[in-house]
TORPA-4810 file (N, C-alpha, C, O; in nm, 3 decimals):
<nodes>
NODE_1_0.085_-0.118_0.000_0.000_0.000_0.000_0.088_0.123_0.000_0.182_0.130_-0.079_M
NODE_2_0.062_0.219_0.084_0.135_0.346_0.086_0.263_0.339_0.166_0.310_0.230_0.201_G
NODE_3_0.318_0.453_0.194_0.448_0.466_0.256_0.434_0.530_0.393_0.379_0.640_0.404_Y
NODE_4_0.482_0.463_0.496_0.477_0.520_0.630_0.597_0.469_0.709_0.642_0.356_0.691_V
NODE_5_0.648_0.553_0.795_0.758_0.515_0.882_0.707_0.522_1.025_0.645_0.620_1.064_V
NODE_6_0.733_0.419_1.102_0.693_0.420_1.243_0.796_0.499_1.322_0.916_0.482_1.303_R
NODE_7_0.750_0.584_1.408_0.838_0.671_1.485_0.774_0.696_1.619_0.653_0.715_1.625_F
NODE_8_0.848_0.697_1.724_0.795_0.711_1.858_0.752_0.852_1.893_0.795_0.949_1.831_G
NODE_9_0.667_0.861_1.995_0.619_0.989_2.047_0.732_1.079_2.091_0.729_1.200_2.067_R
NODE_10_0.831_1.022_2.156_0.940_1.100_2.212_1.010_1.181_2.103_1.059_1.291_2.130_A
NODE_11_1.016_1.128_1.982_1.084_1.199_1.874_1.015_1.331_1.841_1.082_1.432_1.823_A
NODE_12_0.883_1.330_1.834_0.813_1.454_1.802_0.822_1.553_1.917_0.837_1.673_1.893_L
NODE_13_0.814_1.504_2.041_0.832_1.593_2.154_0.972_1.651_2.156_0.991_1.767_2.194_F
NODE_14_1.072_1.572_2.117_1.209_1.622_2.118_1.230_1.729_2.014_1.321_1.812_2.027_S
NODE_15_1.147_1.730_1.909_1.154_1.837_1.810_1.135_1.971_1.877_1.214_2.064_1.857_V
NODE_16_1.032_1.982_1.957_1.002_2.108_2.025_1.115_2.149_2.118_1.159_2.264_2.116_T
NODE_17_1.162_2.056_2.197_1.270_2.087_2.291_1.398_2.125_2.218_1.465_2.221_2.254_A
NODE_18_1.431_2.049_2.114_1.553_2.077_2.039_1.550_2.211_1.970_1.649_2.285_1.972_G
NODE_19_1.438_2.245_1.910_1.427_2.373_1.842_1.432_2.487_1.943_1.494_2.591_1.916_V
NODE_20_1.369_2.470_2.056_1.372_2.575_2.158_1.515_2.603_2.204_1.550_2.718_2.230_A
NODE_21_1.597_2.499_2.213_1.736_2.518_2.252_1.818_2.580_2.140_1.907_2.662_2.166_L
NODE_22_1.790_2.542_2.017_1.866_2.593_1.903_1.821_2.731_1.857_1.901_2.805_1.799_L
NODE_23_1.698_2.765_1.882_1.639_2.887_1.828_1.723_3.013_1.851_1.740_3.090_1.758_A
NODE_24_1.775_3.037_1.971_1.849_3.160_1.992_1.971_3.174_1.903_2.005_3.285_1.863_P
NODE_25_2.039_3.063_1.869_2.161_3.076_1.790_2.138_3.049_1.641_2.182_3.128_1.557_C
NODE_26_2.071_2.940_1.607_2.059_2.900_1.467_1.951_2.975_1.392_1.963_2.994_1.271_A
NODE_27_1.847_3.016_1.459_1.733_3.077_1.391_1.701_3.213_1.451_1.585_3.245_1.474_F
NODE_28_1.803_3.293_1.476_1.786_3.419_1.548_1.685_3.513_1.483_1.621_3.592_1.552_A
NODE_29_1.672_3.507_1.350_1.581_3.600_1.283_1.436_3.553_1.284_1.347_3.628_1.241_S
NODE_30_1.410_3.432_1.330_1.275_3.376_1.330_1.226_3.360_1.474_1.298_3.305_1.557_V
NODE_31_1.105_3.408_1.505_1.053_3.385_1.640_1.050_3.235_1.672_1.032_3.153_1.582_P
NODE_32_1.069_3.201_1.798_1.073_3.061_1.839_0.947_2.988_1.794_0.955_2.872_1.753_V
NODE_33_0.832_3.054_1.799_0.707_2.990_1.754_0.720_2.934_1.613_0.678_2.822_1.587_E
NODE_34_0.779_3.012_1.522_0.790_2.966_1.384_0.903_2.867_1.364_0.898_2.785_1.272_Y
NODE_35_1.006_2.872_1.447_1.110_2.771_1.442_1.052_2.635_1.483_1.084_2.533_1.423_A
NODE_36_0.968_2.635_1.585_0.902_2.511_1.629_0.806_2.462_1.522_0.804_2.343_1.491_V
NODE_37_0.728_2.551_1.464_0.635_2.512_1.357_0.711_2.454_1.238_0.667_2.356_1.177_K
NODE_38_0.824_2.514_1.204_0.906_2.464_1.093_0.955_2.322_1.124_0.952_2.235_1.036_A
NODE_39_0.998_2.299_1.246_1.043_2.165_1.284_0.929_2.064_1.275_0.947_1.953_1.226_A
NODE_40_0.811_2.102_1.323_0.695_2.013_1.311_0.665_1.983_1.165_0.643_1.867_1.128_Y
NODE_41_0.664_2.086_1.081_0.633_2.066_0.939_0.723_1.962_0.876_0.679_1.882_0.793_L
NODE_42_0.850_1.962_0.915_0.944_1.867_0.855_0.928_1.727_0.913_0.976_1.630_0.853_T
NODE_43_0.862_1.714_1.027_0.844_1.582_1.090_0.707_1.520_1.063_0.692_1.399_1.074_K
NODE_44_0.607_1.602_1.029_0.473_1.547_1.007_0.473_1.434_0.903_0.399_1.337_0.918_F
NODE_45_0.555_1.446_0.800_0.558_1.345_0.694_0.595_1.206_0.741_0.560_1.107_0.677_G
NODE_46_0.665_1.197_0.853_0.700_1.066_0.910_0.573_0.991_0.949_0.571_0.868_0.947_I
NODE_47_0.469_1.064_0.985_0.348_1.006_1.042_0.231_1.000_0.943_0.117_0.976_0.983_F
NODE_48_0.259_1.021_0.814_0.153_1.024_0.713_0.178_0.916_0.609_0.292_0.890_0.569_V
NODE_49_0.069_0.854_0.566_0.075_0.756_0.459_-0.004_0.811_0.340_-0.124_0.837_0.350_E
NODE_50_0.066_0.828_0.228_0.004_0.875_0.105_-0.022_0.756_0.013_0.045_0.654_0.025_W
NODE_51_-0.118_0.768_-0.078_-0.137_0.662_-0.177_-0.011_0.645_-0.261_0.060_0.742_-0.287_P
NODE_52_0.018_0.522_-0.304_0.136_0.495_-0.386_0.140_0.583_-0.511_0.248_0.621_-0.556_D
NODE_53_0.025_0.615_-0.565_0.018_0.691_-0.691_0.069_0.835_-0.677_0.092_0.901_-0.778_S
NODE_54_0.087_0.884_-0.555_0.133_1.022_-0.534_0.278_1.039_-0.580_0.315_1.146_-0.630_V
NODE_55_0.359_0.936_-0.563_0.502_0.946_-0.592_0.536_0.871_-0.721_0.484_0.763_-0.746_F
NODE_56_0.625_0.931_-0.801_0.667_0.867_-0.925_0.753_0.744_-0.899_0.748_0.647_-0.975_E
NODE_57_0.833_0.748_-0.792_0.922_0.637_-0.761_0.942_0.627_-0.610_0.902_0.718_-0.537_S
NODE_58_1.002_0.517_-0.563_1.025_0.501_-0.418_1.122_0.604_-0.359_1.132_0.615_-0.237_P
NODE_59_1.193_0.678_-0.443_1.287_0.778_-0.392_1.246_0.922_-0.430_1.323_1.016_-0.410_V
NODE_60_1.126_0.937_-0.484_1.078_1.073_-0.514_1.071_1.153_-0.385_1.036_1.098_-0.280_S
NODE_61_1.105_1.282_-0.392_1.104_1.362_-0.269_0.963_1.390_-0.217_0.865_1.381_-0.291_P
NODE_62_0.956_1.423_-0.091_0.833_1.477_-0.032_0.844_1.628_-0.046_0.937_1.689_0.006_I
NODE_63_0.749_1.687_-0.116_0.753_1.831_-0.143_0.669_1.902_-0.038_0.548_1.880_-0.027_V
NODE_64_0.735_1.988_0.038_0.672_2.069_0.142_0.656_2.209_0.084_0.755_2.282_0.068_L
NODE_65_0.533_2.247_0.054_0.507_2.376_-0.010_0.464_2.481_0.092_0.391_2.451_0.187_C
NODE_66_0.510_2.601_0.071_0.465_2.717_0.148_0.390_2.804_0.048_0.449_2.862_-0.042_I
NODE_67_0.258_2.813_0.066_0.176_2.893_-0.025_0.140_3.024_0.044_0.082_3.025_0.152_A
NODE_68_0.176_3.134_-0.020_0.148_3.265_0.039_0.259_3.309_0.132_0.377_3.286_0.106_G
NODE_69_0.219_3.372_0.241_0.316_3.429_0.335_0.407_3.320_0.392_0.361_3.213_0.432_A
NODE_70_0.538_3.349_0.396_0.637_3.256_0.450_0.697_3.317_0.576_0.787_3.400_0.567_D
NODE_71_0.649_3.276_0.693_0.699_3.332_0.818_0.829_3.267_0.867_0.879_3.302_0.973_P
NODE_72_0.883_3.173_0.789_0.995_3.091_0.837_1.133_3.148_0.804_1.232_3.103_0.862_F
NODE_73_1.142_3.244_0.714_1.266_3.315_0.685_1.385_3.220_0.664_1.491_3.240_0.723_D
NODE_74_1.366_3.119_0.580_1.475_3.027_0.549_1.498_2.916_0.650_1.580_2.827_0.627_G
NODE_75_1.427_2.919_0.762_1.446_2.816_0.865_1.416_2.677_0.812_1.489_2.582_0.841_T
NODE_76_1.309_2.664_0.734_1.275_2.532_0.678_1.390_2.477_0.595_1.422_2.358_0.603_L
NODE_77_1.451_2.562_0.515_1.561_2.518_0.430_1.677_2.463_0.513_1.738_2.362_0.478_D
NODE_78_1.707_2.531_0.623_1.816_2.485_0.711_1.778_2.353_0.781_1.863_2.266_0.798_R
NODE_79_1.652_2.340_0.821_1.611_2.219_0.892_1.609_2.098_0.799_1.651_1.989_0.839_I
NODE_80_1.560_2.113_0.676_1.547_1.997_0.586_1.678_1.958_0.519_1.687_1.852_0.457_V
NODE_81_1.779_2.041_0.531_1.907_2.010_0.469_1.954_1.872_0.516_1.968_1.849_0.636_Q
NODE_82_1.977_1.783_0.422_2.022_1.645_0.449_1.922_1.562_0.528_1.959_1.455_0.578_D
NODE_83_1.798_1.605_0.541_1.698_1.528_0.615_1.619_1.441_0.518_1.591_1.482_0.405_Q
NODE_84_1.583_1.321_0.562_1.507_1.228_0.479_1.395_1.166_0.562_1.403_1.157_0.684_R
NODE_85_1.293_1.124_0.492_1.188_1.042_0.549_1.195_0.912_0.471_1.149_0.904_0.357_I
NODE_86_1.251_0.812_0.532_1.281_0.689_0.461_1.384_0.719_0.353_1.490_0.774_0.382_G
NODE_87_1.353_0.684_0.228_1.442_0.711_0.115_1.415_0.845_0.047_1.476_0.877_-0.054_N
NODE_88_1.325_0.922_0.103_1.280_1.045_0.037_1.342_1.169_0.100_1.336_1.188_0.222_R
NODE_89_1.400_1.254_0.017_1.444_1.385_0.064_1.320_1.471_0.085_1.213_1.443_0.029_K
NODE_90_1.334_1.575_0.164_1.227_1.674_0.179_1.272_1.797_0.101_1.383_1.848_0.122_I
NODE_91_1.187_1.844_0.013_1.216_1.961_-0.069_1.117_2.070_-0.034_0.996_2.046_-0.029_V
NODE_92_1.167_2.191_-0.009_1.081_2.305_0.021_1.056_2.382_-0.107_1.149_2.413_-0.182_V
NODE_93_0.929_2.413_-0.131_0.888_2.487_-0.251_0.799_2.602_-0.207_0.702_2.580_-0.135_K
NODE_94_0.830_2.722_-0.250_0.750_2.840_-0.215_0.672_2.888_-0.337_0.721_2.885_-0.450_R
NODE_95_0.549_2.933_-0.312_0.465_2.983_-0.421_0.368_3.088_-0.367_0.330_3.084_-0.250_M
NODE_96_0.329_3.180_-0.453_0.233_3.283_-0.410_0.094_3.224_-0.396_0.017_3.264_-0.308_K
NODE_97_0.062_3.128_-0.481_-0.066_3.059_-0.471_-0.045_2.915_-0.515_0.047_2.884_-0.591_S
NODE_98_-0.132_2.828_-0.466_-0.120_2.686_-0.496_-0.223_2.648_-0.601_-0.335_2.700_-0.603_V
NODE_99_-0.185_2.555_-0.687_-0.277_2.496_-0.784_-0.293_2.349_-0.747_-0.211_2.293_-0.675_A
NODE_100_-0.397_2.289_-0.795_-0.422_2.148_-0.761_-0.305_2.058_-0.803_-0.277_1.958_-0.738_R
NODE_101_-0.237_2.096_-0.911_-0.128_2.014_-0.963_0.010_2.071_-0.926_0.106_2.053_-1.001_D
NODE_102_0.020_2.139_-0.813_0.147_2.201_-0.772_0.251_2.100_-0.725_0.368_2.135_-0.710_S
NODE_103_0.212_1.976_-0.703_0.307_1.873_-0.665_0.343_1.871_-0.517_0.449_1.822_-0.479_G
NODE_104_0.255_1.924_-0.433_0.281_1.931_-0.289_0.227_1.805_-0.220_0.116_1.761_-0.248_C
NODE_105_0.309_1.749_-0.130_0.259_1.644_-0.043_0.217_1.705_0.092_0.123_1.658_0.156_E
NODE_106_0.289_1.808_0.133_0.256_1.884_0.254_0.243_2.030_0.212_0.330_2.083_0.144_I
NODE_107_0.135_2.094_0.253_0.111_2.233_0.216_0.086_2.316_0.341_-0.010_2.293_0.414_L
NODE_108_0.173_2.414_0.365_0.149_2.515_0.469_0.085_2.633_0.398_0.150_2.698_0.315_Y
NODE_109_-0.041_2.661_0.429_-0.114_2.770_0.363_-0.106_2.894_0.451_-0.170_2.902_0.555_A
NODE_110_-0.027_2.991_0.406_-0.009_3.114_0.481_-0.098_3.227_0.434_-0.117_3.325_0.507_G
NODE_111_-0.154_3.216_0.316_-0.241_3.320_0.262_-0.161_3.433_0.200_-0.050_3.463_0.243_G
NODE_112_-0.218_3.494_0.098_-0.153_3.607_0.029_-0.260_3.691_-0.039_-0.379_3.659_-0.034_S
NODE_113_-0.216_3.798_-0.102_-0.309_3.881_-0.178_-0.366_3.804_-0.297_-0.480_3.826_-0.338_D
NODE_114_-0.285_3.712_-0.353_-0.329_3.634_-0.469_-0.425_3.523_-0.432_-0.512_3.486_-0.511_E
NODE_115_-0.410_3.467_-0.309_-0.492_3.352_-0.271_-0.502_3.346_-0.118_-0.401_3.339_-0.049_Q
NODE_116_-0.623_3.350_-0.067_-0.643_3.339_0.078_-0.618_3.196_0.123_-0.608_3.105_0.041_T
NODE_117_-0.607_3.177_0.253_-0.591_3.043_0.308_-0.709_2.956_0.267_-0.691_2.842_0.225_V
NODE_118_-0.831_3.011_0.279_-0.951_2.934_0.242_-0.946_2.892_0.095_-0.981_2.778_0.063_D
NODE_119_-0.904_2.982_0.007_-0.895_2.949_-0.135_-0.790_2.841_-0.161_-0.812_2.752_-0.242_Q
NODE_120_-0.677_2.849_-0.092_-0.572_2.748_-0.108_-0.623_2.611_-0.065_-0.601_2.511_-0.134_A
NODE_121_-0.691_2.607_0.049_-0.745_2.479_0.098_-0.851_2.423_0.003_-0.854_2.303_-0.022_L
NODE_122_-0.937_2.510_-0.049_-1.038_2.466_-0.146_-0.972_2.409_-0.272_-1.019_2.310_-0.328_D
NODE_123_-0.864_2.471_-0.314_-0.795_2.429_-0.437_-0.743_2.286_-0.427_-0.751_2.211_-0.524_T
NODE_124_-0.690_2.247_-0.310_-0.632_2.112_-0.296_-0.725_2.014_-0.226_-0.686_1.900_-0.200_V
NODE_125_-0.847_2.057_-0.195_-0.941_1.968_-0.128_-0.964_1.843_-0.213_-0.993_1.853_-0.332_S
NODE_126_-0.950_1.727_-0.151_-0.968_1.600_-0.221_-0.840_1.547_-0.282_-0.835_1.430_-0.321_G
NODE_127_-0.737_1.629_-0.292_-0.607_1.583_-0.342_-0.530_1.523_-0.224_-0.560_1.554_-0.108_A
NODE_128_-0.434_1.439_-0.252_-0.357_1.371_-0.146_-0.250_1.465_-0.089_-0.130_1.443_-0.106_S
NODE_129_-0.298_1.570_-0.023_-0.210_1.672_0.033_-0.242_1.688_0.181_-0.358_1.702_0.219_V
NODE_130_-0.137_1.686_0.265_-0.153_1.716_0.407_-0.148_1.868_0.419_-0.042_1.929_0.402_L
NODE_131_-0.263_1.929_0.449_-0.269_2.075_0.460_-0.247_2.117_0.605_-0.297_2.053_0.698_T
NODE_132_-0.170_2.225_0.623_-0.136_2.275_0.755_-0.162_2.425_0.757_-0.122_2.497_0.665_V
NODE_133_-0.230_2.472_0.861_-0.259_2.614_0.876_-0.233_2.658_1.019_-0.218_2.576_1.110_T
NODE_134_-0.228_2.788_1.037_-0.227_2.846_1.171_-0.372_2.867_1.212_-0.458_2.888_1.127_D
NODE_135_-0.399_2.862_1.341_-0.535_2.887_1.386_-0.568_3.034_1.363_-0.483_3.122_1.378_S
NODE_136_-0.691_3.059_1.326_-0.739_3.195_1.303_-0.876_3.208_1.367_-0.969_3.136_1.330_A
NODE_137_-0.890_3.298_1.464_-1.016_3.309_1.537_-1.135_3.347_1.449_-1.249_3.317_1.483_P
NODE_138_-1.110_3.414_1.336_-1.220_3.460_1.252_-1.250_3.365_1.136_-1.329_3.399_1.048_D
NODE_139_-1.188_3.246_1.134_-1.210_3.154_1.024_-1.258_3.019_1.077_-1.210_2.970_1.180_S
NODE_140_-1.352_2.961_1.005_-1.398_2.827_1.040_-1.329_2.723_0.953_-1.348_2.602_0.970_H
NODE_141_-1.247_2.770_0.860_-1.173_2.682_0.772_-1.034_2.661_0.829_-0.969_2.756_0.873_T
NODE_142_-0.988_2.538_0.827_-0.855_2.506_0.878_-0.800_2.389_0.799_-0.874_2.317_0.732_H
NODE_143_-0.670_2.371_0.808_-0.607_2.259_0.741_-0.632_2.129_0.815_-0.696_2.127_0.920_G
NODE_144_-0.583_2.021_0.759_-0.590_1.892_0.826_-0.519_1.903_0.960_-0.565_1.851_1.061_I
NODE_145_-0.405_1.971_0.959_-0.335_2.004_1.082_-0.348_2.154_1.103_-0.322_2.233_1.012_V
NODE_146_-0.387_2.191_1.222_-0.402_2.334_1.254_-0.315_2.364_1.375_-0.337_2.313_1.485_E
NODE_147_-0.214_2.450_1.353_-0.128_2.492_1.464_-0.206_2.579_1.560_-0.284_2.666_1.519_F
NODE_148_-0.185_2.557_1.689_-0.249_2.634_1.795_-0.141_2.669_1.896_-0.062_2.582_1.935_V
NODE_149_-0.135_2.794_1.940_-0.042_2.831_2.046_-0.124_2.834_2.175_-0.219_2.911_2.188_V
NODE_150_-0.084_2.750_2.269_-0.156_2.737_2.396_-0.053_2.737_2.509_0.039_2.656_2.509_Q
NODE_151_-0.071_2.828_2.603_0.024_2.840_2.715_0.168_2.855_2.666_0.260_2.793_2.719_N
NODE_152_0.185_2.939_2.564_0.316_2.967_2.505_0.384_2.844_2.446_0.507_2.841_2.433_N
NODE_153_0.307_2.744_2.409_0.359_2.624_2.345_0.286_2.602_2.213_0.165_2.623_2.204_R
NODE_154_0.360_2.561_2.112_0.299_2.530_1.983_0.243_2.388_1.992_0.317_2.292_2.018_V
NODE_155_0.114_2.376_1.969_0.045_2.247_1.967_-0.032_2.240_1.835_-0.018_2.328_1.751_R
NODE_156_-0.112_2.137_1.818_-0.188_2.126_1.694_-0.314_2.044_1.714_-0.322_1.958_1.802_F
NODE_157_-0.412_2.073_1.630_-0.534_1.995_1.617_-0.524_1.919_1.486_-0.455_1.963_1.394_N
NODE_158_-0.593_1.806_1.476_-0.593_1.728_1.353_-0.736_1.696_1.313_-0.818_1.655_1.395_I
NODE_159_-0.765_1.716_1.185_-0.894_1.679_1.128_-0.874_1.549_1.049_-0.844_1.552_0.930_D
NODE_160_-0.890_1.436_1.118_-0.867_1.306_1.056_-0.971_1.277_0.948_-0.944_1.203_0.853_D
NODE_161_-1.089_1.333_0.962_-1.193_1.317_0.860_-1.148_1.385_0.729_-1.165_1.329_0.621_E
NODE_162_-1.092_1.505_0.739_-1.042_1.574_0.619_-0.925_1.497_0.558_-0.912_1.492_0.436_A
NODE_163_-0.841_1.437_0.641_-0.731_1.354_0.590_-0.788_1.239_0.507_-0.739_1.210_0.398_A
NODE_164_-0.892_1.174_0.558_-0.956_1.064_0.485_-1.009_1.113_0.351_-0.991_1.047_0.248_R
NODE_165_-1.075_1.228_0.352_-1.129_1.284_0.226_-1.016_1.314_0.127_-1.037_1.308_0.006_R
NODE_166_-0.898_1.346_0.178_-0.784_1.373_0.090_-0.707_1.246_0.055_-0.606_1.253_-0.016_N
NODE_167_-0.752_1.130_0.104_-0.690_1.004_0.069_-0.560_0.974_0.141_-0.481_0.892_0.095_G
NODE_168_-0.537_1.040_0.255_-0.415_1.013_0.331_-0.452_0.959_0.469_-0.561_0.983_0.520_I
NODE_169_-0.358_0.887_0.527_-0.378_0.828_0.659_-0.275_0.885_0.755_-0.156_0.891_0.724_T
NODE_170_-0.322_0.928_0.870_-0.234_0.983_0.973_-0.216_0.877_1.081_-0.312_0.817_1.128_I
NODE_171_-0.092_0.856_1.119_-0.057_0.756_1.220_-0.125_0.786_1.353_-0.143_0.902_1.391_S
NODE_172_-0.160_0.680_1.423_-0.219_0.696_1.556_-0.121_0.763_1.652_-0.162_0.826_1.749_S
NODE_173_0.009_0.750_1.626_0.110_0.817_1.710_0.092_0.968_1.704_0.094_1.036_1.807_H
NODE_174_0.075_1.021_1.584_0.056_1.166_1.569_-0.081_1.208_1.622_-0.094_1.313_1.686_L
NODE_175_-0.183_1.128_1.595_-0.317_1.160_1.645_-0.318_1.170_1.797_-0.388_1.253_1.854_L
NODE_176_-0.240_1.085_1.862_-0.239_1.086_2.009_-0.171_1.210_2.067_-0.190_1.242_2.185_S
NODE_177_-0.094_1.281_1.986_-0.026_1.403_2.033_-0.109_1.529_2.011_-0.077_1.635_2.065_L
NODE_178_-0.214_1.518_1.932_-0.297_1.634_1.900_-0.379_1.678_2.020_-0.419_1.596_2.103_A
NODE_179_-0.405_1.808_2.028_-0.495_1.860_2.131_-0.636_1.807_2.109_-0.701_1.759_2.201_L
NODE_180_-0.681_1.816_1.985_-0.814_1.769_1.946_-0.805_1.696_1.814_-0.725_1.732_1.728_N
NODE_181_-0.886_1.592_1.799_-0.890_1.516_1.674_-1.035_1.508_1.629_-1.122_1.463_1.704_V
NODE_182_-1.060_1.551_1.506_-1.191_1.529_1.446_-1.183_1.392_1.382_-1.113_1.373_1.282_R
NODE_183_-1.254_1.297_1.438_-1.242_1.157_1.401_-1.308_1.128_1.267_-1.395_1.201_1.219_S
NODE_184_-1.262_1.018_1.209_-1.324_0.967_1.086_-1.462_0.916_1.118_-1.486_0.862_1.225_R
NODE_185_-1.553_0.933_1.025_-1.691_0.887_1.044_-1.702_0.738_1.029_-1.811_0.683_1.041_S
</nodes>
């Protein structure tokens, strides 16, 4: 079937701790919140299973797209350098707006003048894309993964039903770390 790597809970928790320690020196131009979010973005793919048809070959990269505003200021590029998920490199791709055929496996929708977050999510709805957004109090639309800052910590909610509609499976390990999970029907 699809591609998934088993990884323990401690690894994802260590992402947060490691980035918090590194943030002052390695990512000085990026607020710690976005350094932590960048680290999560690069690790989410470990816990996701995409349909085989998404990748051209067993070594095709996982493309992590930033659509619209990029709050990471190059941090993602530094984090993914030499990083792999199984046999797959992680490639960061930036775009002002996303199209259904943009080739993204993971999409962080930041919104822009050309395309709002809601429009970006609508564009890839039903495609095998793990969508990630920041929480927005004035929006009822969110990605499959929605970052939430709670008690000065970056956490996330997961919409497992939306993942199912997009044809992807999220590991129970990642689901267990979420603040809230919208379950599959």
